[in-house]
gemmi code that builds the backbone of each chain (N, CA, C; Angstrom):
import gemmi

chains = {
    "A": [
        ("MET", (110.716, 68.505, -59.414), (109.884, 67.316, -59.578), (110.418, 66.483, -60.744)),
        ("SER", (110.579, 65.228, -60.522), (111.126, 64.389, -61.593), (110.024, 63.983, -62.570)),
        ("THR", (110.444, 63.783, -63.802), (109.488, 63.370, -64.829), (109.126, 61.903, -64.599)),
        ("PRO", (107.836, 61.571, -64.558), (107.474, 60.175, -64.332), (107.870, 59.303, -65.529)),
        ("ALA", (108.303, 58.093, -65.222), (108.674, 57.157, -66.297), (107.427, 56.757, -67.067)),
        ("THR", (107.483, 56.886, -68.359), (106.306, 56.531, -69.168), (106.520, 55.176, -69.802)),
        ("SER", (105.463, 54.388, -69.777), (105.593, 53.032, -70.323), (105.490, 53.027, -71.840)),
        ("ASN", (105.179, 54.187, -72.439), (105.078, 54.190, -73.898), (106.375, 54.646, -74.570)),
        ("HIS", (107.455, 54.689, -73.837), (108.751, 54.982, -74.457), (109.056, 53.864, -75.453)),
        ("PRO", (109.601, 54.229, -76.627), (109.836, 53.200, -77.657), (110.671, 52.019, -77.193)),
        ("ARG", (111.510, 52.224, -76.164), (112.342, 51.080, -75.724), (111.477, 49.950, -75.180)),
        ("HIS", (110.259, 50.282, -74.741), (109.367, 49.236, -74.238), (108.788, 48.388, -75.380)),
        ("GLN", (108.917, 48.918, -76.601), (108.419, 48.165, -77.768), (109.480, 47.196, -78.302)),
        ("LEU", (110.699, 47.314, -77.809), (111.764, 46.412, -78.274), (111.487, 44.990, -77.803)),
        ("ASN", (111.776, 44.054, -78.685), (111.534, 42.647, -78.369), (112.751, 42.074, -77.636)),
        ("ASP", (112.513, 41.498, -76.477), (113.618, 40.979, -75.658), (114.382, 39.856, -76.370)),
        ("ILE", (113.632, 39.021, -77.061), (114.277, 37.870, -77.727), (115.276, 38.356, -78.788)),
        ("LEU", (114.935, 39.450, -79.451), (115.811, 39.981, -80.500), (116.942, 40.839, -79.931)),
        ("GLY", (117.004, 40.965, -78.634), (118.070, 41.741, -77.994), (119.417, 41.049, -78.058)),
        ("HIS", (119.415, 39.742, -78.187), (120.664, 38.982, -78.285), (121.319, 39.260, -79.638)),
        ("PRO", (122.638, 39.526, -79.657), (123.287, 39.934, -80.916), (123.176, 38.921, -82.050)),
        ("VAL", (123.317, 37.636, -81.735), (123.236, 36.632, -82.808), (121.796, 36.521, -83.307)),
        ("ARG", (120.850, 36.526, -82.389), (119.444, 36.444, -82.797), (119.047, 37.681, -83.599)),
        ("PHE", (119.567, 38.834, -83.211), (119.282, 40.085, -83.927), (119.801, 39.992, -85.367)),
        ("SER", (121.065, 39.601, -85.511), (121.670, 39.520, -86.849), (121.027, 38.415, -87.688)),
        ("LEU", (120.724, 37.323, -87.040), (120.080, 36.210, -87.740), (118.724, 36.652, -88.300)),
        ("THR", (117.966, 37.350, -87.487), (116.653, 37.821, -87.937), (116.814, 38.889, -89.020)),
        ("ALA", (117.818, 39.765, -88.872), (118.077, 40.799, -89.890), (118.395, 40.152, -91.239)),
        ("ALA", (119.177, 39.086, -91.204), (119.537, 38.381, -92.440), (118.307, 37.727, -93.067)),
        ("LEU", (117.512, 37.072, -92.251), (116.340, 36.368, -92.778), (115.268, 37.340, -93.273)),
        ("ALA", (115.216, 38.521, -92.669), (114.201, 39.499, -93.055), (114.417, 40.019, -94.470)),
        ("GLN", (115.652, 39.934, -94.954), (115.973, 40.426, -96.300), (115.877, 39.326, -97.355)),
        ("THR", (115.569, 38.124, -96.917), (115.598, 36.997, -97.847), (114.335, 36.150, -97.701)),
        ("GLU", (114.159, 35.256, -98.668), (113.033, 34.325, -98.568), (113.450, 33.117, -97.732)),
        ("GLU", (114.660, 32.660, -97.987), (115.173, 31.479, -97.297), (116.703, 31.487, -97.403)),
        ("VAL", (117.375, 31.085, -96.355), (118.849, 31.036, -96.384), (119.286, 29.709, -95.781)),
        ("ASP", (120.349, 29.136, -96.323), (120.810, 27.877, -95.738), (121.754, 28.154, -94.553)),
        ("PHE", (121.857, 27.161, -93.710), (122.567, 27.267, -92.431), (124.016, 27.719, -92.622)),
        ("ALA", (124.711, 27.086, -93.565), (126.146, 27.387, -93.750), (126.353, 28.831, -94.189)),
        ("THR", (125.477, 29.323, -95.052), (125.596, 30.709, -95.517), (125.406, 31.676, -94.351)),
        ("LEU", (124.401, 31.403, -93.530), (124.169, 32.254, -92.360), (125.371, 32.216, -91.417)),
        ("ARG", (125.871, 31.021, -91.178), (127.023, 30.867, -90.275), (128.212, 31.696, -90.783)),
        ("ASN", (128.457, 31.641, -92.098), (129.590, 32.379, -92.666), (129.381, 33.888, -92.581)),
        ("HIS", (128.167, 34.335, -92.873), (127.906, 35.775, -92.844), (127.908, 36.319, -91.416)),
        ("LEU", (127.378, 35.550, -90.491), (127.304, 36.031, -89.108), (128.604, 35.766, -88.348)),
        ("GLN", (129.473, 34.951, -88.943), (130.771, 34.624, -88.340), (130.615, 34.069, -86.925)),
        ("VAL", (129.791, 33.054, -86.825), (129.605, 32.357, -85.550), (129.816, 30.864, -85.784)),
        ("SER", (129.941, 30.125, -84.696), (130.142, 28.677, -84.837), (128.800, 28.002, -85.123)),
        ("ASP", (128.886, 26.768, -85.597), (127.676, 25.980, -85.865), (126.805, 25.880, -84.618)),
        ("SER", (127.457, 25.605, -83.480), (126.680, 25.371, -82.257), (125.972, 26.641, -81.789)),
        ("VAL", (126.655, 27.779, -81.908), (126.021, 29.050, -81.497), (124.826, 29.351, -82.401)),
        ("LEU", (125.041, 29.217, -83.704), (123.944, 29.510, -84.629), (122.788, 28.545, -84.414)),
        ("SER", (123.120, 27.275, -84.245), (122.081, 26.262, -84.038), (121.249, 26.578, -82.792)),
        ("LYS", (121.932, 26.940, -81.716), (121.247, 27.232, -80.456), (120.309, 28.437, -80.603)),
        ("GLN", (120.821, 29.501, -81.222), (120.009, 30.715, -81.357), (118.879, 30.531, -82.366)),
        ("ALA", (119.144, 29.761, -83.419), (118.088, 29.491, -84.405), (116.965, 28.676, -83.762)),
        ("THR", (117.355, 27.701, -82.941), (116.350, 26.887, -82.242), (115.535, 27.750, -81.289)),
        ("SER", (116.215, 28.695, -80.653), (115.530, 29.602, -79.736), (114.487, 30.438, -80.490)),
        ("LEU", (114.866, 30.928, -81.677), (113.919, 31.708, -82.480), (112.790, 30.834, -83.024)),
        ("GLU", (113.132, 29.585, -83.295), (112.099, 28.653, -83.769), (111.087, 28.376, -82.653)),
        ("SER", (111.601, 28.215, -81.429), (110.712, 27.972, -80.277), (109.779, 29.158, -80.042)),
        ("ALA", (110.275, 30.362, -80.335), (109.446, 31.560, -80.160), (108.448, 31.724, -81.309)),
        ("GLY", (108.604, 30.899, -82.341), (107.689, 30.974, -83.491), (108.102, 32.015, -84.518)),
        ("TYR", (109.348, 32.502, -84.435), (109.803, 33.547, -85.351), (110.478, 32.984, -86.604)),
        ("VAL", (111.027, 31.790, -86.472), (111.807, 31.203, -87.573), (111.322, 29.780, -87.840)),
        ("ARG", (111.310, 29.416, -89.118), (110.992, 28.030, -89.477), (112.275, 27.384, -89.985)),
        ("ILE", (112.574, 26.207, -89.447), (113.792, 25.481, -89.849), (113.373, 24.257, -90.648)),
        ("ARG", (113.950, 24.150, -91.846), (113.591, 23.031, -92.728), (114.861, 22.254, -93.037)),
        ("LYS", (114.781, 20.956, -92.859), (115.949, 20.115, -93.151), (115.687, 19.299, -94.411)),
        ("GLY", (116.692, 19.195, -95.238), (116.533, 18.425, -96.472), (117.871, 17.917, -96.965)),
        ("TYR", (117.855, 17.375, -98.144), (119.081, 16.847, -98.746), (119.254, 17.426, -100.144)),
        ("ILE", (120.498, 17.758, -100.483), (120.861, 18.092, -101.856), (121.798, 16.978, -102.269)),
        ("GLY", (121.296, 16.069, -103.118), (122.034, 14.842, -103.380), (122.066, 14.032, -102.093)),
        ("LYS", (123.277, 13.694, -101.650), (123.385, 12.925, -100.404), (123.749, 13.821, -99.221)),
        ("ARG", (123.946, 15.109, -99.522), (124.386, 16.014, -98.460), (123.184, 16.651, -97.750)),
        ("PRO", (123.182, 16.592, -96.420), (122.093, 17.242, -95.694), (122.245, 18.764, -95.744)),
        ("ARG", (121.148, 19.454, -95.815), (121.194, 20.917, -95.802), (120.007, 21.440, -94.990)),
        ("THR", (120.268, 22.475, -94.215), (119.233, 23.062, -93.367), (118.928, 24.471, -93.856)),
        ("TRP", (117.640, 24.761, -93.989), (117.207, 26.075, -94.472), (116.447, 26.788, -93.366)),
        ("LEU", (116.633, 28.098, -93.296), (115.922, 28.898, -92.296), (115.112, 29.982, -92.986)),
        ("LYS", (113.957, 30.240, -92.425), (113.049, 31.223, -93.028), (112.302, 31.937, -91.914)),
        ("LEU", (112.065, 33.220, -92.092), (111.306, 33.979, -91.095), (109.818, 33.661, -91.259)),
        ("THR", (109.128, 33.424, -90.154), (107.679, 33.179, -90.231), (106.955, 34.527, -90.317)),
        ("LYS", (105.653, 34.491, -90.532), (104.846, 35.730, -90.574), (104.940, 36.449, -89.232)),
        ("VAL", (104.864, 35.659, -88.155), (104.984, 36.243, -86.810), (106.356, 36.892, -86.658)),
        ("GLY", (107.381, 36.184, -87.095), (108.742, 36.701, -87.016), (108.902, 37.992, -87.797)),
        ("GLU", (108.290, 38.048, -88.975), (108.362, 39.268, -89.794), (107.734, 40.450, -89.066)),
        ("GLN", (106.561, 40.184, -88.473), (105.834, 41.243, -87.765), (106.637, 41.741, -86.557)),
        ("VAL", (107.167, 40.784, -85.808), (107.961, 41.126, -84.616), (109.192, 41.933, -85.035)),
        ("TRP", (109.826, 41.506, -86.116), (111.023, 42.205, -86.607), (110.681, 43.634, -87.033)),
        ("GLN", (109.567, 43.798, -87.738), (109.161, 45.142, -88.173), (108.892, 46.041, -86.968)),
        ("ASN", (108.229, 45.489, -85.950), (107.961, 46.268, -84.730), (109.259, 46.652, -84.027)),
        ("HIS", (110.194, 45.694, -83.998), (111.486, 45.927, -83.356), (112.242, 47.050, -84.087)),
        ("LEU", (112.239, 46.972, -85.430), (112.910, 48.000, -86.226), (112.256, 49.362, -86.031)),
        ("ALA", (110.909, 49.356, -85.971), (110.181, 50.622, -85.786), (110.551, 51.251, -84.443)),
        ("ALA", (110.679, 50.422, -83.419), (111.066, 50.934, -82.090), (112.487, 51.499, -82.131)),
        ("LEU", (113.379, 50.789, -82.829), (114.758, 51.287, -82.960), (114.793, 52.620, -83.706)),
        ("GLN", (113.965, 52.728, -84.745), (113.878, 53.990, -85.510), (113.410, 55.125, -84.613)),
        ("GLU", (112.430, 54.819, -83.773), (111.900, 55.856, -82.872), (112.960, 56.328, -81.886)),
        ("ILE", (113.752, 55.379, -81.414), (114.809, 55.740, -80.456), (115.928, 56.510, -81.168)),
        ("ALA", (116.266, 56.017, -82.388), (117.392, 56.625, -83.112), (117.053, 58.011, -83.650)),
        ("PHE", (115.830, 58.172, -84.101), (115.429, 59.444, -84.725), (114.141, 59.957, -84.096)),
        ("PRO", (114.175, 60.374, -82.850), (112.949, 60.806, -82.167), (112.299, 62.017, -82.836)),
        ("GLN", (113.109, 62.926, -83.394), (112.552, 64.121, -84.040), (111.754, 63.755, -85.277)),
        ("ARG", (112.328, 62.821, -86.081), (111.667, 62.408, -87.312), (110.309, 61.775, -87.005)),
        ("GLN", (110.280, 60.949, -85.941), (109.030, 60.279, -85.561), (107.998, 61.301, -85.103)),
        ("ALA", (108.465, 62.340, -84.371), (107.545, 63.355, -83.875), (106.934, 64.150, -85.026)),
        ("ASN", (107.759, 64.393, -86.077), (107.259, 65.138, -87.238), (106.286, 64.329, -88.071)),
        ("ASP", (106.464, 62.983, -88.091), (105.565, 62.102, -88.857), (104.232, 62.038, -88.202)),
    ],
    "B": [
        ("MET", (131.510, 38.738, -85.756), (130.295, 39.549, -85.770), (130.370, 40.585, -84.660)),
        ("ASN", (129.999, 41.827, -84.957), (130.025, 42.867, -83.946), (128.932, 42.637, -82.911)),
        ("ASP", (129.294, 42.789, -81.662), (128.309, 42.632, -80.607), (127.752, 44.003, -80.258)),
        ("THR", (126.530, 44.241, -80.675), (125.927, 45.543, -80.415), (124.840, 45.452, -79.351)),
        ("THR", (124.899, 44.372, -78.581), (123.925, 44.239, -77.506), (124.144, 45.365, -76.498)),
        ("VAL", (123.070, 45.907, -76.007), (123.199, 46.991, -75.042), (122.560, 46.559, -73.735)),
        ("SER", (123.178, 47.004, -72.665), (122.566, 46.749, -71.371), (122.071, 48.088, -70.842)),
        ("GLY", (120.965, 48.070, -70.199), (120.377, 49.304, -69.705), (119.588, 50.000, -70.798)),
        ("PRO", (119.067, 51.184, -70.505), (118.270, 51.894, -71.498), (119.096, 52.197, -72.750)),
        ("MET", (118.478, 52.008, -73.906), (119.194, 52.202, -75.161), (119.140, 53.674, -75.570)),
        ("ASP", (120.275, 54.215, -76.026), (120.238, 55.597, -76.488), (120.191, 55.631, -78.024)),
        ("ALA", (120.082, 56.849, -78.553), (119.909, 57.009, -80.005), (121.100, 56.449, -80.782)),
        ("GLY", (122.292, 56.651, -80.253), (123.484, 56.162, -80.945), (123.502, 54.648, -81.052)),
        ("GLN", (123.118, 53.991, -79.977), (123.086, 52.522, -79.983), (122.006, 52.017, -80.945)),
        ("ALA", (120.874, 52.700, -80.948), (119.791, 52.298, -81.860), (120.226, 52.458, -83.308)),
        ("LYS", (120.917, 53.553, -83.612), (121.419, 53.766, -84.981), (122.414, 52.677, -85.365)),
        ("ALA", (123.289, 52.314, -84.423), (124.286, 51.268, -84.697), (123.588, 49.943, -85.009)),
        ("LEU", (122.527, 49.642, -84.275), (121.789, 48.403, -84.525), (121.091, 48.438, -85.885)),
        ("LEU", (120.524, 49.590, -86.231), (119.861, 49.718, -87.540), (120.880, 49.565, -88.667)),
        ("ASP", (122.043, 50.156, -88.487), (123.107, 50.014, -89.500), (123.535, 48.554, -89.631)),
        ("GLN", (123.650, 47.912, -88.486), (124.065, 46.504, -88.491), (123.035, 45.631, -89.214)),
        ("ALA", (121.758, 45.923, -88.969), (120.690, 45.155, -89.619), (120.767, 45.319, -91.131)),
        ("ASN", (120.994, 46.557, -91.591), (121.106, 46.806, -93.038), (122.315, 46.099, -93.626)),
        ("GLN", (123.413, 46.166, -92.887), (124.665, 45.567, -93.350), (124.528, 44.047, -93.495)),
        ("VAL", (123.959, 43.420, -92.479), (123.798, 41.964, -92.515), (122.852, 41.564, -93.642)),
        ("GLY", (121.747, 42.311, -93.777), (120.774, 42.007, -94.828), (121.401, 42.100, -96.206)),
        ("SER", (122.147, 43.181, -96.459), (122.797, 43.372, -97.773), (123.822, 42.287, -98.026)),
        ("SER", (124.563, 41.957, -96.981), (125.616, 40.955, -97.117), (125.037, 39.593, -97.513)),
        ("VAL", (123.950, 39.204, -96.878), (123.356, 37.894, -97.171), (122.728, 37.881, -98.571)),
        ("ARG", (122.180, 39.015, -98.979), (121.526, 39.087, -100.293), (122.514, 39.110, -101.454)),
        ("SER", (123.728, 39.615, -101.188), (124.676, 39.798, -102.295), (125.042, 38.452, -102.923)),
        ("GLY", (124.928, 38.396, -104.209), (125.282, 37.175, -104.939), (124.277, 36.053, -104.819)),
        ("ALA", (123.118, 36.349, -104.214), (122.123, 35.288, -103.997), (121.505, 34.796, -105.298)),
        ("SER", (121.455, 35.666, -106.314), (120.665, 35.344, -107.511), (121.440, 34.700, -108.644)),
        ("TRP", (122.771, 34.596, -108.513), (123.517, 34.159, -109.696), (123.096, 32.785, -110.232)),
        ("PRO", (122.752, 31.788, -109.377), (122.327, 30.519, -109.977), (121.035, 30.667, -110.798)),
        ("ALA", (120.094, 31.458, -110.270), (118.827, 31.635, -110.989), (119.042, 32.416, -112.283)),
        ("ILE", (119.909, 33.430, -112.232), (120.192, 34.229, -113.432), (120.890, 33.371, -114.494)),
        ("SER", (121.849, 32.567, -114.041), (122.539, 31.664, -114.975), (121.543, 30.694, -115.607)),
        ("PHE", (120.646, 30.180, -114.769), (119.652, 29.222, -115.261), (118.783, 29.868, -116.341)),
        ("LEU", (118.284, 31.078, -116.045), (117.375, 31.743, -116.984), (118.067, 32.045, -118.316)),
        ("LEU", (119.302, 32.554, -118.245), (120.026, 32.864, -119.490), (120.345, 31.584, -120.266)),
        ("GLY", (120.748, 30.553, -119.529), (121.038, 29.264, -120.162), (119.795, 28.656, -120.791)),
        ("LEU", (118.697, 28.767, -120.067), (117.431, 28.219, -120.569), (117.014, 28.938, -121.856)),
        ("GLY", (117.187, 30.253, -121.865), (116.856, 31.028, -123.066), (117.709, 30.606, -124.242)),
        ("ALA", (119.008, 30.432, -123.987), (119.924, 30.042, -125.066), (119.583, 28.646, -125.584)),
        ("VAL", (119.414, 27.709, -124.671), (119.162, 26.310, -125.066), (117.828, 26.183, -125.806)),
        ("SER", (116.783, 26.814, -125.266), (115.462, 26.628, -125.874), (115.335, 27.364, -127.205)),
        ("SER", (115.941, 28.543, -127.324), (115.830, 29.253, -128.608), (116.642, 28.548, -129.692)),
        ("MET", (117.841, 28.086, -129.325), (118.637, 27.344, -130.308), (117.978, 26.002, -130.622)),
        ("GLY", (117.343, 25.422, -129.594), (116.672, 24.130, -129.781), (115.534, 24.221, -130.780)),
        ("ILE", (114.726, 25.264, -130.651), (113.568, 25.378, -131.543), (114.024, 25.610, -132.990)),
        ("LEU", (115.136, 26.325, -133.149), (115.688, 26.517, -134.501), (116.272, 25.203, -135.034)),
        ("ALA", (116.957, 24.479, -134.156), (117.564, 23.199, -134.572), (116.485, 22.206, -135.010)),
        ("PHE", (115.383, 22.155, -134.275), (114.286, 21.241, -134.634), (113.707, 21.611, -136.001)),
        ("THR", (113.581, 22.913, -136.250), (113.006, 23.352, -137.526), (113.959, 23.041, -138.677)),
        ("TYR", (115.238, 23.315, -138.484), (116.223, 22.997, -139.534), (116.263, 21.492, -139.789)),
        ("ALA", (116.123, 20.721, -138.723), (116.148, 19.268, -138.881), (114.949, 18.785, -139.707)),
        ("ARG", (113.808, 19.442, -139.523), (112.625, 19.071, -140.302), (112.803, 19.431, -141.786)),
        ("LEU", (113.520, 20.539, -142.043), (113.701, 21.006, -143.420), (114.702, 20.151, -144.190)),
        ("ALA", (115.685, 19.609, -143.480), (116.720, 18.818, -144.154), (116.293, 17.350, -144.203)),
        ("PRO", (116.302, 16.766, -145.390), (115.915, 15.358, -145.495), (116.931, 14.449, -144.790)),
        ("ASP", (116.432, 13.353, -144.276), (117.282, 12.360, -143.592), (118.030, 12.932, -142.383)),
        ("THR", (117.451, 13.938, -141.751), (118.083, 14.507, -140.564), (117.178, 14.269, -139.367)),
        ("SER", (117.787, 13.784, -138.304), (117.009, 13.473, -137.105), (117.123, 14.609, -136.087)),
        ("VAL", (116.077, 14.740, -135.278), (116.124, 15.753, -134.207), (116.717, 15.146, -132.932)),
        ("ALA", (117.138, 13.876, -133.023), (117.610, 13.177, -131.818), (118.815, 13.861, -131.190)),
        ("LEU", (119.811, 14.209, -132.034), (121.042, 14.782, -131.477), (120.802, 16.136, -130.796)),
        ("PRO", (120.099, 17.087, -131.483), (119.813, 18.339, -130.764), (118.976, 18.117, -129.512)),
        ("SER", (118.074, 17.133, -129.547), (117.244, 16.855, -128.367), (118.089, 16.360, -127.200)),
        ("VAL", (119.030, 15.473, -127.505), (119.895, 14.918, -126.448), (120.715, 16.030, -125.809)),
        ("PHE", (121.324, 16.879, -126.649), (122.170, 17.944, -126.090), (121.352, 19.007, -125.361)),
        ("MET", (120.142, 19.220, -125.846), (119.264, 20.150, -125.137), (118.947, 19.595, -123.743)),
        ("GLY", (118.678, 18.298, -123.706), (118.384, 17.639, -122.424), (119.577, 17.711, -121.482)),
        ("ILE", (120.769, 17.454, -122.030), (121.991, 17.509, -121.199), (122.153, 18.905, -120.592)),
        ("TRP", (121.961, 19.924, -121.429), (122.124, 21.297, -120.933), (121.068, 21.655, -119.887)),
        ("LEU", (119.859, 21.166, -120.091), (118.805, 21.436, -119.097), (119.159, 20.803, -117.755)),
        ("VAL", (119.692, 19.591, -117.804), (120.102, 18.917, -116.556), (121.224, 19.710, -115.877)),
        ("ILE", (122.208, 20.155, -116.678), (123.320, 20.937, -116.115), (122.784, 22.200, -115.434)),
        ("LEU", (121.864, 22.869, -116.103), (121.313, 24.120, -115.544), (120.530, 23.847, -114.261)),
        ("MET", (119.743, 22.778, -114.263), (118.935, 22.462, -113.068), (119.821, 22.064, -111.885)),
        ("VAL", (120.859, 21.276, -112.179), (121.778, 20.862, -111.107), (122.496, 22.092, -110.532)),
        ("THR", (122.861, 23.023, -111.416), (123.528, 24.260, -110.957), (122.635, 25.009, -109.977)),
        ("VAL", (121.374, 25.153, -110.336), (120.445, 25.875, -109.446), (120.268, 25.114, -108.129)),
        ("LEU", (120.104, 23.812, -108.251), (119.837, 22.994, -107.061), (121.007, 23.004, -106.076)),
        ("PHE", (122.221, 22.891, -106.592), (123.388, 22.757, -105.722), (123.926, 24.099, -105.226)),
        ("PHE", (123.765, 25.136, -106.032), (124.443, 26.384, -105.682), (123.525, 27.476, -105.132)),
        ("THR", (122.222, 27.222, -105.113), (121.339, 28.225, -104.513), (121.358, 28.039, -103.004)),
        ("ARG", (121.925, 29.021, -102.308), (122.008, 28.938, -100.849), (121.181, 30.031, -100.192)),
        ("THR", (120.874, 31.053, -100.937), (120.053, 32.145, -100.424), (119.078, 32.549, -101.517)),
        ("SER", (117.849, 32.806, -101.157), (116.932, 33.364, -102.151), (116.358, 34.660, -101.620)),
        ("LYS", (116.287, 35.642, -102.524), (115.798, 36.962, -102.120), (114.300, 36.907, -101.853)),
        ("ARG", (113.805, 37.901, -101.149), (112.386, 37.931, -100.793), (111.517, 37.936, -102.045)),
        ("GLY", (110.459, 37.114, -102.032), (109.519, 37.067, -103.144), (110.023, 36.241, -104.316)),
        ("PHE", (111.157, 35.566, -104.143), (111.746, 34.822, -105.255), (110.832, 33.676, -105.722)),
        ("GLY", (110.189, 33.001, -104.787), (109.324, 31.870, -105.143), (108.242, 32.271, -106.131)),
        ("LEU", (107.613, 33.389, -105.868), (106.548, 33.879, -106.746), (107.119, 34.296, -108.101)),
        ("ARG", (108.230, 35.044, -108.052), (108.842, 35.504, -109.306), (109.307, 34.317, -110.150)),
        ("TRP", (109.848, 33.299, -109.492), (110.338, 32.116, -110.212), (109.177, 31.426, -110.929)),
        ("GLY", (108.040, 31.356, -110.256), (106.840, 30.775, -110.872), (106.431, 31.543, -112.123)),
        ("VAL", (106.513, 32.864, -112.062), (106.168, 33.703, -113.222), (107.172, 33.473, -114.355)),
        ("TYR", (108.463, 33.444, -114.014), (109.491, 33.240, -115.050), (109.271, 31.897, -115.770)),
        ("MET", (109.073, 30.857, -114.955), (108.935, 29.521, -115.540), (107.615, 29.383, -116.305)),
        ("GLY", (106.573, 30.032, -115.798), (105.275, 29.993, -116.481), (105.373, 30.650, -117.847)),
        ("LEU", (106.053, 31.791, -117.910), (106.216, 32.527, -119.174), (107.035, 31.706, -120.161)),
        ("TRP", (108.161, 31.173, -119.670), (109.001, 30.366, -120.557), (108.239, 29.112, -121.028)),
        ("GLY", (107.562, 28.452, -120.097), (106.833, 27.220, -120.422), (105.746, 27.476, -121.466)),
        ("ALA", (105.019, 28.581, -121.304), (103.944, 28.901, -122.253), (104.519, 29.136, -123.651)),
        ("LEU", (105.635, 29.883, -123.716), (106.253, 30.159, -125.021), (106.823, 28.886, -125.643)),
        ("TRP", (107.431, 28.054, -124.811), (108.046, 26.813, -125.318), (106.973, 25.871, -125.863)),
        ("ILE", (105.908, 25.689, -125.087), (104.835, 24.787, -125.528), (104.176, 25.329, -126.797)),
        ("ALA", (103.906, 26.643, -126.811), (103.293, 27.250, -128.001), (104.215, 27.071, -129.206)),
        ("GLY", (105.513, 27.302, -128.997), (106.479, 27.179, -130.087), (106.551, 25.758, -130.619)),
        ("MET", (106.605, 24.782, -129.727), (106.726, 23.387, -130.150), (105.457, 22.898, -130.845)),
        ("LEU", (104.307, 23.265, -130.262), (103.041, 22.807, -130.847), (102.801, 23.446, -132.210)),
        ("LEU", (102.933, 24.759, -132.276), (102.633, 25.466, -133.522), (103.644, 25.156, -134.624)),
        ("SER", (104.944, 25.016, -134.241), (105.937, 24.706, -135.281), (105.820, 23.262, -135.751)),
        ("GLY", (105.169, 22.427, -134.947), (104.974, 21.027, -135.351), (103.674, 20.815, -136.097)),
        ("LEU", (102.704, 21.702, -135.906), (101.390, 21.497, -136.516), (101.074, 22.567, -137.568)),
        ("THR", (100.871, 23.781, -137.099), (100.405, 24.852, -137.996), (101.519, 25.389, -138.890)),
        ("PHE", (102.698, 25.624, -138.314), (103.789, 26.255, -139.076), (104.939, 25.275, -139.288)),
        ("GLN", (104.612, 24.081, -139.719), (105.630, 23.053, -139.872), (106.669, 23.451, -140.925)),
        ("GLY", (107.921, 23.497, -140.515), (108.992, 23.826, -141.460), (109.082, 25.296, -141.800)),
        ("GLU", (108.288, 26.138, -141.145), (108.334, 27.586, -141.429), (109.455, 28.216, -140.591)),
        ("LEU", (110.510, 28.585, -141.271), (111.682, 29.102, -140.560), (111.406, 30.442, -139.877)),
        ("TRP", (110.565, 31.268, -140.515), (110.272, 32.582, -139.928), (109.588, 32.420, -138.570)),
        ("PHE", (108.712, 31.396, -138.470), (107.997, 31.197, -137.211), (108.973, 30.717, -136.127)),
        ("ALA", (109.845, 29.799, -136.516), (110.852, 29.312, -135.548), (111.732, 30.469, -135.085)),
        ("GLY", (112.079, 31.349, -136.026), (112.896, 32.515, -135.680), (112.158, 33.435, -134.725)),
        ("LEU", (110.850, 33.604, -134.976), (110.039, 34.465, -134.106), (109.973, 33.892, -132.687)),
        ("MET", (109.719, 32.583, -132.603), (109.612, 31.950, -131.270), (110.969, 31.966, -130.547)),
        ("ALA", (112.042, 31.759, -131.313), (113.386, 31.811, -130.711), (113.656, 33.206, -130.157)),
        ("ALA", (113.223, 34.221, -130.923), (113.422, 35.602, -130.464), (112.602, 35.859, -129.196)),
        ("LEU", (111.355, 35.390, -129.181), (110.507, 35.596, -128.004), (111.091, 34.898, -126.773)),
        ("LEU", (111.588, 33.679, -126.978), (112.197, 32.941, -125.854), (113.446, 33.664, -125.352)),
        ("THR", (114.234, 34.166, -126.297), (115.465, 34.884, -125.912), (115.133, 36.144, -125.124)),
        ("VAL", (114.192, 36.923, -125.666), (113.844, 38.196, -125.012), (113.230, 37.949, -123.634)),
        ("SER", (112.290, 37.006, -123.563), (111.590, 36.795, -122.280), (112.543, 36.305, -121.189)),
        ("THR", (113.390, 35.340, -121.503), (114.293, 34.823, -120.461), (115.353, 35.864, -120.083)),
        ("THR", (115.794, 36.649, -121.070), (116.793, 37.690, -120.760), (116.179, 38.770, -119.877)),
        ("VAL", (114.948, 39.183, -120.204), (114.272, 40.202, -119.378), (114.086, 39.675, -117.953)),
        ("CYS", (113.654, 38.419, -117.839), (113.464, 37.822, -116.502), (114.790, 37.783, -115.734)),
        ("ALA", (115.860, 37.390, -116.419), (117.182, 37.292, -115.744), (117.651, 38.670, -115.298)),
        ("TRP", (117.508, 39.655, -116.163), (117.949, 41.013, -115.803), (117.081, 41.590, -114.695)),
        ("TYR", (115.796, 41.289, -114.753), (114.892, 41.767, -113.686), (115.313, 41.174, -112.345)),
        ("GLU", (115.609, 39.871, -112.363), (116.026, 39.206, -111.122), (117.361, 39.784, -110.628)),
        ("ALA", (118.246, 40.108, -111.563), (119.544, 40.670, -111.181), (119.400, 42.030, -110.497)),
        ("ARG", (118.369, 42.766, -110.866), (118.187, 44.106, -110.304), (117.405, 44.100, -108.999)),
        ("ARG", (116.854, 42.950, -108.604), (116.045, 42.905, -107.371), (116.935, 43.066, -106.149)),
    ],
}
model = gemmi.Model(1)
for chain_id, residues in chains.items():
    chain = gemmi.Chain(chain_id)
    for i, (resn, *xyz) in enumerate(residues, 1):
        res = gemmi.Residue()
        res.name, res.seqid = resn, gemmi.SeqId(i, " ")
        for name, pos in zip(("N", "CA", "C"), xyz):
            atom = gemmi.Atom()
            atom.name, atom.element = name, gemmi.Element(name[0])
            atom.pos, atom.b_iso = gemmi.Position(*pos), 0.0
            res.add_atom(atom)
        chain.add_residue(res)
    model.add_chain(chain)
structure = gemmi.Structure()
structure.add_model(model)
structure.setup_entities()
């Protein structure tokens, strides 16, 4: 007899939006900071402006990231910040990954 | 950037790789994030402590104006503020709140030092020395605390 698939497997807690590699790394970077500017994120994630812009907009549409545009002197600068919702979603995503990565540890807790 | 996207059910190894990647990216973005704020705090401590001593010495010496030390203090403050404004590209979590505390502490000491050395302890070098020491210690502690975050 096969074991029935259970819907409470930790993989079901993973957030689909954060499954994309750029969105995952972008959220990981923002989760460790208060605010990061666009160019710094682009350099750390090693992606093009257009890729980062597209994925950041996608996270903004989901309500996970807030994008703020401003000027430093005459130069435009864009800042990104994780929203409260984004923080919560990220924590849940990390918790699900922890459960998958270390099932024994979770069972003992 | 490493592509750790997985298709199909995720196994423990893939989950560990993603967790490692998240830590790596987070550490990478945080590294060096605080240097403008640390430079500002140390510079502010140096400028304000030397400034309060310069103002007191100027009061003690006849025919000496506080204009020149005031001008150079202002120039240095502008340099420090521009440095923070132009070079801060990442701020660590909770920085906004901590920055408010740092500036509040410095502001309270500076105002107390200027008011008391101008009114109650006019020309008292020991008081200026005490306030300079307090400004130095407070800004240095704040800068080192921020460096360790």
